N, C-alpha and C positions, 0 to 999 in steps of 0.2 A: 562697340560696335557689332552687330552679328551674340547679341542674348536675346535671350525665352522673352517671348513678350505675352507669353499669355497659355494655360495648359486647359482641356477639357476631358475635361472626370466625364466615362459612359455614364448610364445611369437611365435601369431600368422605368425608376419612377423619382419623379421628380423633386414630389409632396414631401420621400421621404429623405430624399437624397439631404433636400434643402436642412428638415428638422434633423440628422443624425448632423452634418454638418456646423447647422448656427448653433446645437447642443456643445458638441464635439470644443468648435475650434471658433465659436463667434463670431461667424463669419454672415451678412447678407446678403441678402438676394432681389434681382430685377426680371421679371417672364420678361422673353424678350418671347412670345404665343407659345403655345403648348409641347415643344421638346427643346425651348434650348435656357436656361435662365444660367444668365451673369452671375457671377460672384466678388464679391468684394466686402474687402478690414478695412477696416478703417475708412471708409470711404475709399479703399484703389482699388480698383478692380483689379484682382489675382488672375483670373480663370471665366468656366464658369463649365454648368450643366449640359448634355448632352442625351439628348431620349435615345439607347438603344434596342432592340425586341432579345441584346444578349450580352454581359457586360462581362468582357477578356476577365480573368481571375490572374492566368499572368501578363503583364507588363510591357509590352515593346520599350517605354525607353519605364525611367524610374523619376517621379517627381517627388520628392520631396518637400515635408511641409516644416519649417522650422519653428519651433516650440523651447523650451526653456526651463519645463523640467519631463524630459520623457518618463520617466519613471511615472509622473504624477496623468503625462494625455496616454498610456496606453492602459492606463487603470477608465480616465473615462469614458472613451473607445467601449470596455467591456459593458459598463453600468448604461452603453449608446445599444448597446445591440449587435460590438463590429464584435471582430477577431483580432490578437494578436498572429501574425505569422510570420517574426523572428522576433527574436528575444530583445534585445538592448546591447551592444557588440560595440568595443569599443578600437575606434582608428585610432591607435596611442599620438598625444601632441591634435591631434586635430574634436579630437570628438564624439560623442558614438551615434548610433539609426537603434531601430525595427525596422521593422514594418507592420502594417495593416490589410483588417479586408474589412470594408464601411458597412453596414448592414446588409449590401445588396452584394454582394460578395467582392466588388472594385480593390485591387488591392495596389496599398498607395505608399509610404515610408515618412517616415520623422524624421527628423537630426537634431540633434541636444548640442550644439559645437563647448569645447571647456573654456574655461575661462582664459581670457591671455592671448588664445589659439587664434587666426584667423582666417581658421577650417571649414570655410564656408559660411554660408548666410547665416545668420540671426535674426528669432524676431523681436519686432519691433515692440 
């Protein structure tokens, strides 16, 4: 009860956002008008992009995307013209996190759970 059910990622350019996140995370999208696109991961809705005039570069809430290998995903982010904001950092006994800015400056986080831990979500 009271879990997060939706997240919106601000973007100035929906097409660029869909290209970046589709390439890096394999997400698919469904447009709703010209200012909103729903995000799906393996057929499940996980959030949306919402068009804004200015992308915040300092998050008010930290959004974490579960990955199997942070190092590999940071490499993909750089190849897609994103930037690493904070390097892979260990949370002892739980896993690792890192933050990145997408190709428009929005800042999000990656999370990789350590083997055998119950430290947060693990990607499907």
